[in-house]
N, C-alpha and C positions, 0 to 999 in steps of 0.2 A: 413484231410489235414497233413500230417506228419511234424513234425517241423524238419529242416535242421539247423545244426549248424555246424559254421566254426570256426576254429582255426587260431588265428592270432599269428604269431611268429615273434619276433623280435631279429635279430641277432645283434650283438654288435661286433664292431673290437677287437682284442685283446689289442690293445690300449687305447681303452676308459675306464675310470675311473669312480669310484662312483661321484666324484667331479664335473667331466664334464656332468654327467647325472642331477645333481642338478642344475647345471649353465643352462642348457636348460631349465629344467623345471621352473626355477626363471625366465628366459626370457620370458617364455610363459606366466606365471602368471601376469608379470607386463608388458606385450606387448612389451617388449625389451626396454623399456625406464626407468627401475628402479623404487625403491620403491618412489621416489621424485616425480617422472613423471607421477606416479599412483596417489599419492594423492594430487599433485598440484591443479586440478580442485575442489577436495572437499574443500581444505583450501580457496581457492577462493571464494566458495560459503558461507563458514562459515564467511569470513570477509565482503562479500556482504551484509549479514544478518543484519550488524549493520547499522541502517536507518541514512539516510541524508548525509554520508561521503563519500559514494563510495571507499571504501577501496579496494574491489575486483578488480576495474579498477587501482587502484593505484597498487597494487600488481602484475598485469599484465601489469605493465608499461605504461599503456594508460592513462599519466598523463592529457593529453589535453581533452580528453573524461570524466574523472571524474571532472574537473575543469569546463568543459562547463555544466555537469549536474547540478553541485552544482550551477552555476549562475542560471541555469533553474528553480531550485526548489524555489527561492524566489517570481516570480510572480505566480507561482502555489500555494504557501502557501497564498499569499495575496489574490488569487482567491477565496480561501476556506474561508478566513475570510470573506470577503466582502461578498462572498455567504450565509455565516451565519448571518451576520450582516442586510443583505437584507431581508432575512426570517425573522427574529426576528422584523424589521420594519415593514414587510407588515402585521405580526400579531397586532402589534401597531395601525398601519393604519387601519386594518379592525374593530379592535374594537371601534377606535376614531370615524370613520366614520359612523359606526351602529349607535353609540350612539347619534350623532349629529343628522343624520336623525330620529332618533326614537323622540329625543327631539323636532324637528322643526316639525313634524307630532302631537305630543301630544300637542303642543302650538297652532299650526295652527286650529286644529278641534275645533269644537263648545265652542270657546272663554274660554278655560281652563286658569287658572292661570299660570304664568310661574313655572316651577319646578326646582329644584336645589337650589343651594346658591344663584343666582342672584334672583329667584322668591322670595325666603324667605326675601331678603335684600328690594326686592320693596315692598313686603306685609307690612314690618314694616315701611317704609317712608310713604305709603299711611295711615296707621292707626294713 
């Protein structure tokens, strides 16, 4: 298959200047909204990366949404704190119950003496 080449020719009016051409190129690069309009979403994301302050929403003038989200984060933080506390309590509770069950089974079986601090105290009194 033979390669087919085409030439594209752009003809400019005699009244077109280099300044107008650069203006059109700049408008195309910035989507017609200028440099600030092009950089605004990036700036909003950079502000939104600051945790817990919702600065991106404030920057976009959505103050109500930022305020609502700020209020929403307090119960979520408490939920996380309570979840961690509950997890730590479950570790302690599992250890405590297992220790109590082990102690009661040991003491119930074959008439063994009480173990631990209470067992030592009772043995001293009986001696």
